N, CA, C and O atoms as a DFTB+ gen file, in Angstrom:
396 C
 N C O
     1  1       0.853      -1.187       0.000
     2  2       0.000       0.000       0.000
     3  2       0.886       1.233       0.000
     4  3       1.873       1.310       0.732
     5  1       0.521       2.183      -0.822
     6  2       1.238       3.444      -0.906
     7  2       0.605       4.436       0.079
     8  3      -0.597       4.694       0.011
     9  1       1.400       4.984       0.982
    10  2       0.889       5.933       1.980
    11  2       1.516       7.298       1.725
    12  3       2.736       7.451       1.784
    13  1       0.665       8.296       1.439
    14  2       1.137       9.669       1.243
    15  2       0.794      10.473       2.489
    16  3      -0.357      10.490       2.927
    17  1       1.787      11.133       3.055
    18  2       1.578      11.911       4.269
    19  2       1.900      13.374       3.990
    20  3       2.983      13.706       3.507
    21  1       0.941      14.241       4.302
    22  2       1.125      15.685       4.157
    23  2       1.006      16.323       5.526
    24  3       0.097      15.995       6.290
    25  1       1.916      17.230       5.843
    26  2       1.764      18.002       7.072
    27  2       1.612      19.467       6.666
    28  3       2.467      20.032       5.985
    29  1       0.514      20.062       7.098
    30  2       0.166      21.423       6.695
    31  2       0.681      22.415       7.741
    32  3       0.362      22.304       8.925
    33  1       1.470      23.372       7.294
    34  2       2.022      24.454       8.117
    35  2       2.991      23.995       9.211
    36  3       3.223      24.728      10.173
    37  1       3.556      22.797       9.076
    38  2       4.627      22.341       9.974
    39  2       5.316      21.152       9.321
    40  3       4.786      20.553       8.386
    41  1       6.494      20.815       9.817
    42  2       7.231      19.664       9.302
    43  2       7.144      18.525      10.309
    44  3       7.575      18.664      11.453
    45  1       6.584      17.400       9.876
    46  2       6.470      16.229      10.743
    47  2       7.850      15.570      10.857
    48  3       8.568      15.449       9.864
    49  1       8.210      15.149      12.058
    50  2       9.505      14.490      12.239
    51  2       9.439      13.031      11.787
    52  3       8.356      12.483      11.582
    53  1      10.604      12.414      11.635
    54  2      10.681      11.048      11.119
    55  2       9.979      10.053      12.035
    56  3       9.397       9.077      11.562
    57  1      10.031      10.293      13.330
    58  2       9.389       9.396      14.291
    59  2       7.870       9.374      14.080
    60  3       7.250       8.310      14.102
    61  1       7.280      10.554      13.875
    62  2       5.836      10.654      13.632
    63  2       5.469       9.991      12.300
    64  3       4.471       9.274      12.223
    65  1       6.255      10.221      11.269
    66  2       5.987       9.628       9.961
    67  2       6.050       8.100      10.034
    68  3       5.210       7.417       9.448
    69  1       7.035       7.568      10.748
    70  2       7.163       6.117      10.899
    71  2       5.973       5.550      11.664
    72  3       5.466       4.478      11.333
    73  1       5.530       6.276      12.691
    74  2       4.374       5.854      13.492
    75  2       3.120       5.767      12.620
    76  3       2.366       4.797      12.698
    77  1       2.909       6.787      11.790
    78  2       1.735       6.830      10.915
    79  2       1.784       5.685       9.909
    80  3       0.776       5.012       9.691
    81  1       2.941       5.455       9.296
    82  2       3.055       4.379       8.313
    83  2       2.773       3.017       8.947
    84  3       2.145       2.155       8.331
    85  1       3.239       2.831      10.178
    86  2       3.008       1.566      10.876
    87  2       1.520       1.386      11.175
    88  3       0.966       0.313      10.933
    89  1       0.869       2.433      11.702
    90  2      -0.555       2.353      12.071
    91  2      -1.445       2.164      10.844
    92  3      -2.316       1.294      10.840
    93  1      -1.234       2.961       9.820
    94  2      -2.058       2.884       8.614
    95  2      -1.779       1.575       7.868
    96  3      -2.692       0.993       7.283
    97  1      -0.544       1.117       7.884
    98  2      -0.182      -0.132       7.238
    99  2      -0.921      -1.328       7.813
   100  3      -1.217      -2.281       7.092
   101  1      -1.221      -1.286       9.104
   102  2      -1.939      -2.387       9.764
   103  2      -3.365      -2.542       9.228
   104  3      -3.967      -3.605       9.381
   105  1      -3.905      -1.509       8.609
   106  2      -5.273      -1.577       8.089
   107  2      -5.403      -2.593       6.948
   108  3      -6.510      -3.021       6.620
   109  1      -4.275      -2.975       6.345
   110  2      -4.323      -3.967       5.268
   111  2      -4.807      -5.325       5.769
   112  3      -5.251      -6.150       4.970
   113  1      -4.729      -5.571       7.068
   114  2      -5.247      -6.810       7.643
   115  2      -6.756      -6.928       7.434
   116  3      -7.291      -8.030       7.323
   117  1      -7.434      -5.783       7.384
   118  2      -8.894      -5.768       7.295
   119  2      -9.398      -5.651       5.865
   120  3     -10.544      -5.996       5.578
   121  1      -8.554      -5.171       4.978
   122  2      -8.905      -5.085       3.556
   123  2      -7.607      -5.170       2.760
   124  3      -6.850      -4.202       2.685
   125  1      -7.359      -6.324       2.173
   126  2      -6.107      -6.542       1.459
   127  2      -6.026      -5.830       0.121
   128  3      -4.954      -5.760      -0.481
   129  1      -7.154      -5.298      -0.354
   130  2      -7.165      -4.666      -1.671
   131  2      -7.049      -3.138      -1.614
   132  3      -7.470      -2.453      -2.546
   133  1      -6.489      -2.607      -0.544
   134  2      -6.307      -1.159      -0.422
   135  2      -5.253      -0.704      -1.427
   136  3      -4.151      -1.250      -1.473
   137  1      -5.599       0.300      -2.230
   138  2      -4.650       0.825      -3.210
   139  2      -3.665       1.787      -2.565
   140  3      -2.450       1.610      -2.656
   141  1      -4.208       2.811      -1.911
   142  2      -3.339       3.775      -1.254
   143  2      -4.078       4.502      -0.133
   144  3      -5.293       4.379       0.024
   145  1      -3.307       5.258       0.634
   146  2      -3.867       6.028       1.744
   147  2      -3.282       7.437       1.712
   148  3      -2.084       7.622       1.496
   149  1      -4.142       8.419       1.929
   150  2      -3.713       9.814       2.031
   151  2      -3.909      10.260       3.467
   152  3      -5.012      10.178       4.008
   153  1      -2.834      10.733       4.081
   154  2      -2.893      11.208       5.462
   155  2      -2.552      12.696       5.455
   156  3      -1.520      13.108       4.924
   157  1      -3.439      13.498       6.055
   158  2      -3.194      14.936       6.156
   159  2      -3.175      15.302       7.636
   160  3      -4.126      15.026       8.367
   161  1      -2.088      15.922       8.066
   162  2      -1.945      16.379       9.444
   163  2      -2.021      17.897       9.453
   164  3      -1.342      18.561       8.670
   165  1      -2.844      18.448      10.337
   166  2      -3.048      19.891      10.403
   167  2      -3.082      20.362      11.842
   168  3      -3.470      19.619      12.744
   169  1      -2.677      21.591      12.045
   170  2      -2.854      22.264      13.332
   171  2      -4.036      23.203      13.192
   172  3      -4.031      24.072      12.320
   173  1      -5.052      23.047      14.034
   174  2      -6.212      23.937      14.013
   175  2      -5.832      25.271      14.659
   176  3      -5.014      25.314      15.578
   177  1      -6.427      26.344      14.176
   178  2      -6.175      27.670      14.755
   179  2      -7.122      27.941      15.908
   180  3      -7.932      28.866      15.852
   181  1      -7.021      27.137      16.948
   182  2      -7.901      27.339      18.094
   183  2      -7.063      27.415      19.358
   184  3      -5.897      27.018      19.377
   185  1      -7.670      27.926      20.401
   186  2      -6.976      28.077      21.685
   187  2      -6.986      26.768      22.479
   188  3      -6.300      26.652      23.495
   189  1      -7.758      25.790      22.020
   190  2      -7.859      24.520      22.733
   191  2      -6.561      23.729      22.638
   192  3      -5.777      23.912      21.706
   193  1      -6.342      22.842      23.617
   194  2      -5.174      21.965      23.575
   195  2      -5.345      20.887      22.525
   196  3      -4.363      20.420      21.948
   197  1      -6.589      20.485      22.269
   198  2      -6.856      19.459      21.261
   199  2      -6.939      20.100      19.879
   200  3      -8.013      20.175      19.281
   201  1      -5.783      20.567      19.376
   202  2      -5.781      21.279      18.102
   203  2      -5.051      20.523      16.998
   204  3      -4.798      21.085      15.932
   205  1      -4.704      19.248      17.236
   206  2      -4.040      18.441      16.217
   207  2      -5.090      17.608      15.483
   208  3      -5.863      16.882      16.108
   209  1      -5.110      17.716      14.159
   210  2      -6.110      17.026      13.351
   211  2      -5.415      16.052      12.396
   212  3      -4.438      16.397      11.732
   213  1      -5.945      14.832      12.348
   214  2      -5.471      13.833      11.386
   215  2      -6.644      13.433      10.503
   216  3      -7.698      13.035      10.999
   217  1      -6.455      13.543       9.191
   218  2      -7.457      13.108       8.220
   219  2      -6.828      11.977       7.411
   220  3      -5.725      12.115       6.882
   221  1      -7.541      10.863       7.324
   222  2      -7.024       9.720       6.570
   223  2      -8.092       9.262       5.581
   224  3      -9.237       9.007       5.953
   225  1      -7.691       9.164       4.310
   226  2      -8.592       8.672       3.264
   227  2      -7.950       7.446       2.644
   228  3      -6.783       7.471       2.253
   229  1      -8.725       6.370       2.558
   230  2      -8.232       5.122       1.995
   231  2      -8.979       4.830       0.702
   232  3     -10.208       4.885       0.653
   233  1      -8.222       4.519      -0.343
   234  2      -8.780       4.243      -1.659
   235  2      -8.873       2.730      -1.852
   236  3      -7.861       2.028      -1.850
   237  1     -10.110       2.236      -2.019
   238  2     -10.363       0.806      -2.195
   239  2     -11.073       0.596      -3.530
   240  3     -12.045       1.293      -3.823
   241  1     -10.605      -0.354      -4.347
   242  2     -11.319      -0.624      -5.605
   243  2     -12.674      -1.277      -5.326
   244  3     -12.832      -1.986      -4.332
   245  1     -13.628      -1.040      -6.188
   246  2     -14.979      -1.618      -6.091
   247  2     -15.731      -1.195      -4.840
   248  3     -16.697      -1.854      -4.456
   249  1     -15.316      -0.121      -4.199
   250  2     -16.021       0.403      -3.019
   251  2     -15.752       1.903      -2.953
   252  3     -14.823       2.411      -3.582
   253  1     -16.577       2.598      -2.183
   254  2     -16.332       4.010      -1.975
   255  2     -15.085       4.186      -1.129
   256  3     -14.708       3.296      -0.367
   257  1     -14.444       5.347      -1.268
   258  2     -13.296       5.642      -0.420
   259  2     -13.746       5.677       1.038
   260  3     -14.881       6.045       1.340
   261  1     -12.860       5.299       1.919
   262  2     -13.147       5.304       3.348
   263  2     -12.384       6.477       3.948
   264  3     -11.205       6.673       3.654
   265  1     -13.066       7.264       4.798
   266  2     -12.471       8.498       5.317
   267  2     -12.727       8.641       6.810
   268  3     -13.796       8.287       7.308
   269  1     -11.726       9.166       7.519
   270  2     -11.897       9.483       8.940
   271  2     -11.105      10.743       9.259
   272  3      -9.993      10.942       8.768
   273  1     -11.700      11.584      10.088
   274  2     -11.044      12.816      10.524
   275  2     -11.208      12.894      12.035
   276  3     -12.327      12.880      12.548
   277  1     -10.087      12.977      12.745
   278  2     -10.132      13.024      14.206
   279  2      -9.219      14.129      14.719
   280  3      -8.207      14.469      14.107
   281  1      -9.616      14.680      15.872
   282  2      -8.882      15.777      16.495
   283  2      -8.511      15.359      17.920
   284  3      -9.329      14.781      18.635
   285  1      -7.262      15.657      18.329
   286  2      -6.805      15.253      19.657
   287  2      -5.675      16.164      20.129
   288  3      -5.301      17.122      19.452
   289  1      -5.141      15.842      21.308
   290  2      -4.043      16.639      21.883
   291  2      -2.724      16.413      21.161
   292  3      -1.904      17.326      21.061
   293  1      -2.515      15.195      20.654
   294  2      -1.289      14.871      19.916
   295  2      -1.657      14.269      18.570
   296  3      -2.760      13.757      18.382
   297  1      -0.714      14.339      17.634
   298  2      -0.957      13.735      16.324
   299  2      -1.053      12.224      16.438
   300  3      -1.838      11.596      15.727
   301  1      -0.255      11.630      17.335
   302  2      -0.312      10.180      17.514
   303  2      -1.706       9.750      17.966
   304  3      -2.256       8.772      17.460
   305  1      -2.267      10.479      18.909
   306  2      -3.607      10.156      19.411
   307  2      -4.657      10.340      18.316
   308  3      -5.565       9.521      18.184
   309  1      -4.536      11.402      17.538
   310  2      -5.476      11.653      16.444
   311  2      -5.385      10.544      15.391
   312  3      -6.406      10.102      14.864
   313  1      -4.164      10.097      15.086
   314  2      -3.976       9.011      14.115
   315  2      -4.568       7.718      14.667
   316  3      -5.210       6.968      13.931
   317  1      -4.357       7.450      15.962
   318  2      -4.940       6.259      16.598
   319  2      -6.457       6.250      16.458
   320  3      -7.047       5.242      16.069
   321  1      -7.083       7.379      16.778
   322  2      -8.541       7.485      16.702
   323  2      -9.035       7.311      15.267
   324  3     -10.029       6.627      15.022
   325  1      -8.336       7.931      14.329
   326  2      -8.748       7.850      12.922
   327  2      -8.577       6.426      12.377
   328  3      -9.452       5.932      11.666
   329  1      -7.465       5.764      12.702
   330  2      -7.264       4.404      12.197
   331  2      -8.264       3.438      12.829
   332  3      -8.688       2.479      12.184
   333  1      -8.639       3.677      14.067
   334  2      -9.651       2.832      14.718
   335  2     -11.005       2.991      14.004
   336  3     -11.703       2.008      13.760
   337  1     -11.362       4.231      13.676
   338  2     -12.613       4.482      12.952
   339  2     -12.578       3.825      11.570
   340  3     -13.577       3.261      11.125
   341  1     -11.440       3.896      10.901
   342  2     -11.299       3.269       9.585
   343  2     -11.377       1.747       9.691
   344  3     -11.959       1.089       8.828
   345  1     -10.793       1.196      10.743
   346  2     -10.834      -0.252      10.950
   347  2     -12.284      -0.733      11.048
   348  3     -12.654      -1.742      10.449
   349  1     -13.103       0.006      11.814
   350  2     -14.518      -0.351      11.948
   351  2     -15.228      -0.268      10.593
   352  3     -16.016      -1.147      10.244
   353  1     -14.943       0.792       9.837
   354  2     -15.574       0.950       8.518
   355  2     -15.166      -0.174       7.570
   356  3     -16.001      -0.700       6.833
   357  1     -13.892      -0.543       7.587
   358  2     -13.406      -1.610       6.706
   359  2     -14.040      -2.950       7.060
   360  3     -14.360      -3.743       6.174
   361  1     -14.223      -3.202       8.355
   362  2     -14.872      -4.440       8.781
   363  2     -16.312      -4.496       8.273
   364  3     -16.771      -5.546       7.823
   365  1     -17.029      -3.364       8.344
   366  2     -18.409      -3.308       7.848
   367  2     -18.460      -3.589       6.355
   368  3     -19.321      -4.334       5.886
   369  1     -17.534      -2.989       5.606
   370  2     -17.489      -3.193       4.152
   371  2     -17.234      -4.668       3.848
   372  3     -17.875      -5.242       2.968
   373  1     -16.310      -5.272       4.566
   374  2     -15.978      -6.686       4.354
   375  2     -17.197      -7.579       4.646
   376  3     -17.477      -8.525       3.910
   377  1     -17.909      -7.261       5.729
   378  2     -19.099      -8.035       6.074
   379  2     -20.177      -7.909       4.998
   380  3     -20.838      -8.893       4.666
   381  1     -20.358      -6.712       4.456
   382  2     -21.346      -6.501       3.406
   383  2     -20.979      -7.294       2.144
   384  3     -21.847      -7.872       1.490
   385  1     -19.689      -7.314       1.814
   386  2     -19.244      -8.027       0.619
   387  2     -19.456      -9.533       0.778
   388  3     -19.760     -10.215      -0.201
   389  1     -19.302     -10.055       1.981
   390  2     -19.515     -11.483       2.234
   391  2     -20.994     -11.830       2.165
   392  3     -21.380     -12.863       1.618
   393  1     -21.827     -10.936       2.736
   394  2     -23.262     -11.202       2.835
   395  2     -23.941     -10.905       1.546
   396  3     -25.157     -11.069       1.437
């Protein structure tokens, strides 16, 4: 799976990029036909501590794209939440295809 990571208005360090690739890569367990994933990391312009946003879009053939957007205190936490939401969506798609 090809994973494209964009960080808007900041430079993501190698540790964060490796973490994202590992987390998003695990989603292939739930859908082996994933073509690619687009990850966008953004800092929201708010006074709140939870201003880190992770958006992940997964491109799957023969199905609609799967998308999740989560906001948290850290990018790692936002990526965790988004990949968990995507995992649930992928499981539903797999169940529908079987049934």
